[in-house]
PyMOL Python script that loads the backbone (N, CA, C, O; Angstrom):
from pymol import cmd

cmd.read_pdbstr("""\
ATOM      1  N   MET A   1      18.632 -66.005  15.533  1.00  0.00           N
ATOM      2  CA  MET A   1      17.432 -65.371  14.600  1.00  0.00           C
ATOM      3  C   MET A   1      18.874 -64.036  14.302  1.00  0.00           C
ATOM      4  O   MET A   1      19.684 -63.705  15.167  1.00  0.00           O
ATOM      5  N   ARG A   2      18.845 -63.723  13.472  1.00  0.00           N
ATOM      6  CA  ARG A   2      19.754 -63.008  12.402  1.00  0.00           C
ATOM      7  C   ARG A   2      19.373 -61.544  12.558  1.00  0.00           C
ATOM      8  O   ARG A   2      18.351 -61.107  12.029  1.00  0.00           O
ATOM      9  N   ILE A   3      20.656 -60.352  13.694  1.00  0.00           N
ATOM     10  CA  ILE A   3      20.231 -59.543  14.043  1.00  0.00           C
ATOM     11  C   ILE A   3      21.511 -58.478  13.377  1.00  0.00           C
ATOM     12  O   ILE A   3      22.489 -59.125  13.002  1.00  0.00           O
ATOM     13  N   PHE A   4      21.577 -57.597  13.266  1.00  0.00           N
ATOM     14  CA  PHE A   4      22.326 -56.743  13.064  1.00  0.00           C
ATOM     15  C   PHE A   4      21.970 -55.752  13.754  1.00  0.00           C
ATOM     16  O   PHE A   4      20.952 -55.086  13.941  1.00  0.00           O
ATOM     17  N   VAL A   5      23.841 -55.819  14.364  1.00  0.00           N
ATOM     18  CA  VAL A   5      24.529 -54.942  15.106  1.00  0.00           C
ATOM     19  C   VAL A   5      25.787 -54.214  14.849  1.00  0.00           C
ATOM     20  O   VAL A   5      26.839 -54.826  14.668  1.00  0.00           O
ATOM     21  N   ASN A   6      25.675 -52.306  14.818  1.00  0.00           N
ATOM     22  CA  ASN A   6      26.503 -52.128  14.013  1.00  0.00           C
ATOM     23  C   ASN A   6      26.788 -52.249  12.244  1.00  0.00           C
ATOM     24  O   ASN A   6      27.684 -52.016  11.433  1.00  0.00           O
ATOM     25  N   ASP A   7      26.059 -52.522  12.265  1.00  0.00           N
ATOM     26  CA  ASP A   7      25.431 -51.597  10.218  1.00  0.00           C
ATOM     27  C   ASP A   7      26.744 -54.149  10.085  1.00  0.00           C
ATOM     28  O   ASP A   7      27.482 -54.458   9.149  1.00  0.00           O
ATOM     29  N   GLU A   8      26.472 -54.936  11.117  1.00  0.00           N
ATOM     30  CA  GLU A   8      27.065 -55.998  11.250  1.00  0.00           C
ATOM     31  C   GLU A   8      26.434 -57.019  11.483  1.00  0.00           C
ATOM     32  O   GLU A   8      26.232 -57.006  12.697  1.00  0.00           O
ATOM     33  N   VAL A   9      25.727 -58.450  10.778  1.00  0.00           N
ATOM     34  CA  VAL A   9      25.540 -58.931  10.926  1.00  0.00           C
ATOM     35  C   VAL A   9      25.650 -60.339  12.208  1.00  0.00           C
ATOM     36  O   VAL A   9      26.556 -61.171  12.268  1.00  0.00           O
ATOM     37  N   ARG A  10      24.327 -60.230  13.200  1.00  0.00           N
ATOM     38  CA  ARG A  10      24.748 -62.180  13.603  1.00  0.00           C
ATOM     39  C   ARG A  10      24.328 -62.301  14.256  1.00  0.00           C
ATOM     40  O   ARG A  10      23.888 -61.534  15.112  1.00  0.00           O
ATOM     41  N   GLU A  11      24.281 -63.443  14.107  1.00  0.00           N
ATOM     42  CA  GLU A  11      23.113 -64.485  14.643  1.00  0.00           C
ATOM     43  C   GLU A  11      23.625 -64.708  15.973  1.00  0.00           C
ATOM     44  O   GLU A  11      24.574 -65.233  16.555  1.00  0.00           O
ATOM     45  N   VAL A  12      22.251 -63.882  16.246  1.00  0.00           N
ATOM     46  CA  VAL A  12      22.572 -64.653  18.547  1.00  0.00           C
ATOM     47  C   VAL A  12      20.907 -65.369  18.530  1.00  0.00           C
ATOM     48  O   VAL A  12      20.140 -65.667  17.615  1.00  0.00           O
ATOM     49  N   ASP A  13      20.832 -65.449  19.933  1.00  0.00           N
ATOM     50  CA  ASP A  13      19.473 -67.216  19.845  1.00  0.00           C
ATOM     51  C   ASP A  13      19.345 -66.339  21.864  1.00  0.00           C
ATOM     52  O   ASP A  13      19.304 -66.741  23.026  1.00  0.00           O
ATOM     53  N   ALA A  14      19.338 -65.488  21.379  1.00  0.00           N
ATOM     54  CA  ALA A  14      18.309 -63.912  22.260  1.00  0.00           C
ATOM     55  C   ALA A  14      17.174 -64.031  22.574  1.00  0.00           C
ATOM     56  O   ALA A  14      17.012 -65.216  22.281  1.00  0.00           O
ATOM     57  N   GLY A  15      16.072 -63.639  23.027  1.00  0.00           N
ATOM     58  CA  GLY A  15      14.938 -62.970  23.711  1.00  0.00           C
ATOM     59  C   GLY A  15      15.193 -61.570  23.890  1.00  0.00           C
ATOM     60  O   GLY A  15      14.475 -60.782  23.274  1.00  0.00           O
ATOM     61  N   THR A  16      16.211 -61.084  24.722  1.00  0.00           N
ATOM     62  CA  THR A  16      15.739 -60.288  24.837  1.00  0.00           C
ATOM     63  C   THR A  16      17.234 -58.674  24.872  1.00  0.00           C
ATOM     64  O   THR A  16      18.331 -59.144  25.172  1.00  0.00           O
ATOM     65  N   LEU A  17      17.276 -57.123  24.625  1.00  0.00           N
ATOM     66  CA  LEU A  17      18.334 -57.448  23.973  1.00  0.00           C
ATOM     67  C   LEU A  17      18.793 -57.476  24.865  1.00  0.00           C
ATOM     68  O   LEU A  17      19.999 -57.491  24.617  1.00  0.00           O
ATOM     69  N   ALA A  18      18.508 -57.514  26.779  1.00  0.00           N
ATOM     70  CA  ALA A  18      19.595 -58.302  27.853  1.00  0.00           C
ATOM     71  C   ALA A  18      20.841 -59.784  27.444  1.00  0.00           C
ATOM     72  O   ALA A  18      21.861 -60.410  27.735  1.00  0.00           O
ATOM     73  N   VAL A  19      20.426 -59.716  27.128  1.00  0.00           N
ATOM     74  CA  VAL A  19      20.321 -61.071  26.897  1.00  0.00           C
ATOM     75  C   VAL A  19      21.765 -60.980  25.286  1.00  0.00           C
ATOM     76  O   VAL A  19      22.888 -61.360  24.955  1.00  0.00           O
ATOM     77  N   ALA A  20      21.085 -60.525  25.029  1.00  0.00           N
ATOM     78  CA  ALA A  20      21.746 -60.532  23.644  1.00  0.00           C
ATOM     79  C   ALA A  20      23.449 -59.345  23.326  1.00  0.00           C
ATOM     80  O   ALA A  20      24.596 -59.414  22.884  1.00  0.00           O
ATOM     81  N   LEU A  21      22.470 -58.390  23.939  1.00  0.00           N
ATOM     82  CA  LEU A  21      24.484 -57.849  24.824  1.00  0.00           C
ATOM     83  C   LEU A  21      24.901 -59.298  25.902  1.00  0.00           C
ATOM     84  O   LEU A  21      25.721 -59.935  25.242  1.00  0.00           O
ATOM     85  N   ASP A  22      24.792 -59.629  26.513  1.00  0.00           N
ATOM     86  CA  ASP A  22      26.032 -60.230  27.880  1.00  0.00           C
ATOM     87  C   ASP A  22      26.115 -61.190  25.812  1.00  0.00           C
ATOM     88  O   ASP A  22      27.260 -61.436  25.434  1.00  0.00           O
ATOM     89  N   ALA A  23      25.282 -61.465  25.105  1.00  0.00           N
ATOM     90  CA  ALA A  23      26.134 -62.394  24.467  1.00  0.00           C
ATOM     91  C   ALA A  23      27.470 -62.092  23.694  1.00  0.00           C
ATOM     92  O   ALA A  23      28.625 -62.499  23.814  1.00  0.00           O
ATOM     93  N   MET A  24      27.016 -61.461  23.092  1.00  0.00           N
ATOM     94  CA  MET A  24      28.316 -60.510  22.290  1.00  0.00           C
ATOM     95  C   MET A  24      29.088 -59.799  23.092  1.00  0.00           C
ATOM     96  O   MET A  24      29.031 -58.596  22.837  1.00  0.00           O
ATOM     97  N   GLY A  25      29.898 -60.129  24.100  1.00  0.00           N
ATOM     98  CA  GLY A  25      30.560 -59.401  25.172  1.00  0.00           C
ATOM     99  C   GLY A  25      30.589 -57.812  26.085  1.00  0.00           C
ATOM    100  O   GLY A  25      31.557 -57.240  26.586  1.00  0.00           O
ATOM    101  N   PHE A  26      28.648 -57.277  26.040  1.00  0.00           N
ATOM    102  CA  PHE A  26      28.565 -56.008  26.313  1.00  0.00           C
ATOM    103  C   PHE A  26      28.177 -55.998  27.898  1.00  0.00           C
ATOM    104  O   PHE A  26      28.308 -54.936  28.506  1.00  0.00           O
ATOM    105  N   GLY A  27      27.791 -56.944  28.458  1.00  0.00           N
ATOM    106  CA  GLY A  27      27.142 -57.627  29.506  1.00  0.00           C
ATOM    107  C   GLY A  27      28.123 -56.498  30.642  1.00  0.00           C
ATOM    108  O   GLY A  27      29.343 -56.657  30.669  1.00  0.00           O
ATOM    109  N   GLY A  28      27.536 -55.511  31.439  1.00  0.00           N
ATOM    110  CA  GLY A  28      28.393 -54.870  32.683  1.00  0.00           C
ATOM    111  C   GLY A  28      28.607 -53.566  32.007  1.00  0.00           C
ATOM    112  O   GLY A  28      28.223 -52.634  32.713  1.00  0.00           O
ATOM    113  N   ARG A  29      29.170 -53.153  30.690  1.00  0.00           N
ATOM    114  CA  ARG A  29      29.544 -52.002  30.225  1.00  0.00           C
ATOM    115  C   ARG A  29      29.118 -50.896  30.506  1.00  0.00           C
ATOM    116  O   ARG A  29      29.268 -50.711  31.714  1.00  0.00           O
ATOM    117  N   LYS A  30      28.801 -50.315  30.166  1.00  0.00           N
ATOM    118  CA  LYS A  30      28.921 -48.598  30.255  1.00  0.00           C
ATOM    119  C   LYS A  30      28.390 -48.532  28.170  1.00  0.00           C
ATOM    120  O   LYS A  30      29.156 -48.515  27.207  1.00  0.00           O
ATOM    121  N   ILE A  31      27.232 -48.518  28.182  1.00  0.00           N
ATOM    122  CA  ILE A  31      26.897 -48.184  26.960  1.00  0.00           C
ATOM    123  C   ILE A  31      25.287 -47.990  26.130  1.00  0.00           C
ATOM    124  O   ILE A  31      24.420 -48.805  26.443  1.00  0.00           O
ATOM    125  N   ALA A  32      24.919 -46.834  25.022  1.00  0.00           N
ATOM    126  CA  ALA A  32      23.863 -46.503  24.478  1.00  0.00           C
ATOM    127  C   ALA A  32      23.444 -47.835  23.948  1.00  0.00           C
ATOM    128  O   ALA A  32      23.999 -48.883  23.618  1.00  0.00           O
ATOM    129  N   THR A  33      22.535 -47.477  23.992  1.00  0.00           N
ATOM    130  CA  THR A  33      21.791 -48.632  22.709  1.00  0.00           C
ATOM    131  C   THR A  33      20.370 -47.786  22.837  1.00  0.00           C
ATOM    132  O   THR A  33      19.773 -47.075  23.646  1.00  0.00           O
ATOM    133  N   ALA A  34      20.155 -48.590  20.884  1.00  0.00           N
ATOM    134  CA  ALA A  34      19.289 -48.683  20.003  1.00  0.00           C
ATOM    135  C   ALA A  34      19.104 -49.905  19.887  1.00  0.00           C
ATOM    136  O   ALA A  34      19.830 -50.887  20.039  1.00  0.00           O
ATOM    137  N   VAL A  35      17.181 -49.630  19.360  1.00  0.00           N
ATOM    138  CA  VAL A  35      16.649 -51.292  18.465  1.00  0.00           C
ATOM    139  C   VAL A  35      15.924 -50.242  17.771  1.00  0.00           C
ATOM    140  O   VAL A  35      15.068 -49.443  18.151  1.00  0.00           O
ATOM    141  N   ASN A  36      16.759 -50.554  16.115  1.00  0.00           N
ATOM    142  CA  ASN A  36      16.465 -49.857  14.919  1.00  0.00           C
ATOM    143  C   ASN A  36      15.452 -48.727  15.543  1.00  0.00           C
ATOM    144  O   ASN A  36      14.450 -48.921  16.231  1.00  0.00           O
ATOM    145  N   GLY A  37      15.864 -47.821  15.213  1.00  0.00           N
ATOM    146  CA  GLY A  37      16.501 -46.822  15.819  1.00  0.00           C
ATOM    147  C   GLY A  37      16.106 -46.032  16.628  1.00  0.00           C
ATOM    148  O   GLY A  37      16.056 -44.804  16.568  1.00  0.00           O
ATOM    149  N   ARG A  38      15.671 -47.068  17.794  1.00  0.00           N
ATOM    150  CA  ARG A  38      15.227 -45.762  19.237  1.00  0.00           C
ATOM    151  C   ARG A  38      16.116 -46.680  20.036  1.00  0.00           C
ATOM    152  O   ARG A  38      16.283 -47.899  20.054  1.00  0.00           O
ATOM    153  N   PHE A  39      16.722 -45.466  20.815  1.00  0.00           N
ATOM    154  CA  PHE A  39      17.303 -45.152  22.348  1.00  0.00           C
ATOM    155  C   PHE A  39      16.350 -46.101  23.064  1.00  0.00           C
ATOM    156  O   PHE A  39      15.148 -46.117  23.327  1.00  0.00           O
ATOM    157  N   VAL A  40      17.489 -46.944  23.281  1.00  0.00           N
ATOM    158  CA  VAL A  40      17.011 -48.290  24.353  1.00  0.00           C
ATOM    159  C   VAL A  40      17.409 -47.323  26.346  1.00  0.00           C
ATOM    160  O   VAL A  40      17.432 -46.098  26.227  1.00  0.00           O
ATOM    161  N   ALA A  41      17.482 -47.469  26.777  1.00  0.00           N
ATOM    162  CA  ALA A  41      17.177 -47.535  28.103  1.00  0.00           C
ATOM    163  C   ALA A  41      18.575 -48.030  28.920  1.00  0.00           C
ATOM    164  O   ALA A  41      19.447 -47.892  28.062  1.00  0.00           O
ATOM    165  N   ALA A  42      19.398 -48.673  30.474  1.00  0.00           N
ATOM    166  CA  ALA A  42      19.598 -50.099  30.256  1.00  0.00           C
ATOM    167  C   ALA A  42      18.249 -50.422  30.863  1.00  0.00           C
ATOM    168  O   ALA A  42      17.739 -51.523  30.652  1.00  0.00           O
ATOM    169  N   THR A  43      17.812 -49.755  31.407  1.00  0.00           N
ATOM    170  CA  THR A  43      16.505 -50.229  32.427  1.00  0.00           C
ATOM    171  C   THR A  43      15.707 -51.319  31.994  1.00  0.00           C
ATOM    172  O   THR A  43      15.317 -52.410  32.410  1.00  0.00           O
ATOM    173  N   ALA A  44      15.633 -50.706  31.150  1.00  0.00           N
ATOM    174  CA  ALA A  44      14.846 -51.450  29.627  1.00  0.00           C
ATOM    175  C   ALA A  44      14.962 -52.096  28.717  1.00  0.00           C
ATOM    176  O   ALA A  44      14.060 -52.647  28.085  1.00  0.00           O
ATOM    177  N   ARG A  45      16.500 -52.129  28.451  1.00  0.00           N
ATOM    178  CA  ARG A  45      16.650 -53.666  28.128  1.00  0.00           C
ATOM    179  C   ARG A  45      16.091 -54.970  28.215  1.00  0.00           C
ATOM    180  O   ARG A  45      15.238 -55.354  27.415  1.00  0.00           O
ATOM    181  N   PRO A  46      16.634 -55.846  29.376  1.00  0.00           N
ATOM    182  CA  PRO A  46      15.920 -56.480  29.789  1.00  0.00           C
ATOM    183  C   PRO A  46      13.829 -57.315  29.448  1.00  0.00           C
ATOM    184  O   PRO A  46      13.232 -58.389  29.385  1.00  0.00           O
ATOM    185  N   GLY A  47      13.601 -55.792  29.344  1.00  0.00           N
ATOM    186  CA  GLY A  47      11.997 -56.200  28.313  1.00  0.00           C
ATOM    187  C   GLY A  47      11.799 -55.734  27.609  1.00  0.00           C
ATOM    188  O   GLY A  47      10.801 -55.101  27.265  1.00  0.00           O
ATOM    189  N   THR A  48      13.675 -56.118  26.760  1.00  0.00           N
ATOM    190  CA  THR A  48      13.169 -55.332  24.867  1.00  0.00           C
ATOM    191  C   THR A  48      13.035 -56.891  24.221  1.00  0.00           C
ATOM    192  O   THR A  48      13.762 -57.885  24.209  1.00  0.00           O
ATOM    193  N   LYS A  49      12.243 -56.687  23.909  1.00  0.00           N
ATOM    194  CA  LYS A  49      12.004 -58.211  22.947  1.00  0.00           C
ATOM    195  C   LYS A  49      12.826 -58.059  21.143  1.00  0.00           C
ATOM    196  O   LYS A  49      12.526 -57.468  20.106  1.00  0.00           O
ATOM    197  N   LEU A  50      13.681 -58.746  21.482  1.00  0.00           N
ATOM    198  CA  LEU A  50      14.016 -59.172  20.105  1.00  0.00           C
ATOM    199  C   LEU A  50      13.813 -59.546  18.697  1.00  0.00           C
ATOM    200  O   LEU A  50      14.643 -60.453  18.763  1.00  0.00           O
ATOM    201  N   ALA A  51      13.429 -59.608  17.540  1.00  0.00           N
ATOM    202  CA  ALA A  51      12.848 -59.896  16.644  1.00  0.00           C
ATOM    203  C   ALA A  51      13.841 -60.417  15.665  1.00  0.00           C
ATOM    204  O   ALA A  51      14.960 -60.112  16.079  1.00  0.00           O
ATOM    205  N   ASP A  52      13.941 -61.361  14.050  1.00  0.00           N
ATOM    206  CA  ASP A  52      14.679 -61.069  13.199  1.00  0.00           C
ATOM    207  C   ASP A  52      14.352 -59.972  12.375  1.00  0.00           C
ATOM    208  O   ASP A  52      13.293 -59.624  11.852  1.00  0.00           O
ATOM    209  N   GLY A  53      15.520 -59.492  12.372  1.00  0.00           N
ATOM    210  CA  GLY A  53      15.952 -58.365  11.451  1.00  0.00           C
ATOM    211  C   GLY A  53      16.855 -57.258  12.235  1.00  0.00           C
ATOM    212  O   GLY A  53      17.850 -56.724  11.746  1.00  0.00           O
ATOM    213  N   ASP A  54      16.416 -57.047  13.332  1.00  0.00           N
ATOM    214  CA  ASP A  54      16.365 -56.459  14.171  1.00  0.00           C
ATOM    215  C   ASP A  54      17.780 -55.478  14.019  1.00  0.00           C
ATOM    216  O   ASP A  54      18.790 -55.953  13.500  1.00  0.00           O
ATOM    217  N   ARG A  55      17.742 -54.082  14.519  1.00  0.00           N
ATOM    218  CA  ARG A  55      18.828 -53.552  14.247  1.00  0.00           C
ATOM    219  C   ARG A  55      19.071 -52.452  15.811  1.00  0.00           C
ATOM    220  O   ARG A  55      18.353 -51.806  16.574  1.00  0.00           O
ATOM    221  N   ILE A  56      20.012 -52.653  15.703  1.00  0.00           N
ATOM    222  CA  ILE A  56      21.086 -53.060  16.848  1.00  0.00           C
ATOM    223  C   ILE A  56      22.551 -51.524  16.697  1.00  0.00           C
ATOM    224  O   ILE A  56      23.591 -51.489  16.039  1.00  0.00           O
ATOM    225  N   GLU A  57      21.884 -50.452  17.688  1.00  0.00           N
ATOM    226  CA  GLU A  57      23.606 -49.908  17.352  1.00  0.00           C
ATOM    227  C   GLU A  57      24.068 -49.741  18.898  1.00  0.00           C
ATOM    228  O   GLU A  57      23.442 -48.945  19.598  1.00  0.00           O
ATOM    229  N   VAL A  58      25.084 -50.430  19.411  1.00  0.00           N
ATOM    230  CA  VAL A  58      25.441 -50.233  20.905  1.00  0.00           C
ATOM    231  C   VAL A  58      26.720 -49.367  19.911  1.00  0.00           C
ATOM    232  O   VAL A  58      27.043 -49.509  18.731  1.00  0.00           O
ATOM    233  N   VAL A  59      27.402 -48.136  21.359  1.00  0.00           N
ATOM    234  CA  VAL A  59      27.396 -46.750  21.501  1.00  0.00           C
ATOM    235  C   VAL A  59      28.658 -46.817  22.620  1.00  0.00           C
ATOM    236  O   VAL A  59      28.165 -46.127  23.514  1.00  0.00           O
ATOM    237  N   ALA A  60      29.754 -47.156  23.030  1.00  0.00           N
ATOM    238  CA  ALA A  60      30.883 -46.692  23.848  1.00  0.00           C
ATOM    239  C   ALA A  60      30.536 -45.223  24.202  1.00  0.00           C
ATOM    240  O   ALA A  60      29.806 -44.349  23.736  1.00  0.00           O
ATOM    241  N   PRO A  61      31.125 -45.314  24.913  1.00  0.00           N
ATOM    242  CA  PRO A  61      31.582 -44.005  25.368  1.00  0.00           C
ATOM    243  C   PRO A  61      32.813 -43.515  25.621  1.00  0.00           C
ATOM    244  O   PRO A  61      33.245 -43.894  26.710  1.00  0.00           O
ATOM    245  N   MET A  62      33.868 -42.484  24.726  1.00  0.00           N
ATOM    246  CA  MET A  62      35.249 -42.011  24.449  1.00  0.00           C
ATOM    247  C   MET A  62      35.547 -40.734  25.865  1.00  0.00           C
ATOM    248  O   MET A  62      34.857 -39.788  26.245  1.00  0.00           O
ATOM    249  N   GLN A  63      36.986 -41.315  26.375  1.00  0.00           N
ATOM    250  CA  GLN A  63      37.615 -40.303  26.674  1.00  0.00           C
ATOM    251  C   GLN A  63      38.710 -39.507  26.624  1.00  0.00           C
ATOM    252  O   GLN A  63      39.785 -40.108  26.619  1.00  0.00           O
ATOM    253  N   GLY A  64      38.737 -38.516  26.593  1.00  0.00           N
ATOM    254  CA  GLY A  64      39.642 -38.324  25.298  1.00  0.00           C
ATOM    255  C   GLY A  64      39.032 -36.163  25.422  1.00  0.00           C
ATOM    256  O   GLY A  64      38.004 -35.715  25.930  1.00  0.00           O
ATOM    257  N   GLY A  65      39.916 -35.574  24.895  1.00  0.00           N
ATOM    258  CA  GLY A  65      39.291 -33.598  24.615  1.00  0.00           C
ATOM    259  C   GLY A  65      39.816 -33.697  23.428  1.00  0.00           C
ATOM    260  O   GLY A  65      39.777 -32.741  22.654  1.00  0.00           O
TER     261      GLY A  65
END
""", "prot")
cmd.dss("prot")
cmd.show_as("cartoon", "prot")
cmd.util.cbc("prot")
cmd.orient("prot")
């Protein structure tokens, strides 16, 4: 299926957000996620189904001051 990750088109073979994140190399990292503009908590990712055309935002925390 075709999804958009941070506005870049990606082709993934994943039914859930958790599987898609693992396939894209984000598995196990501390990140914040949203699907179609709605925040998705880490605990909800395995149950968050994806559909063709979904827009996913992935944000990693930054250190510094």
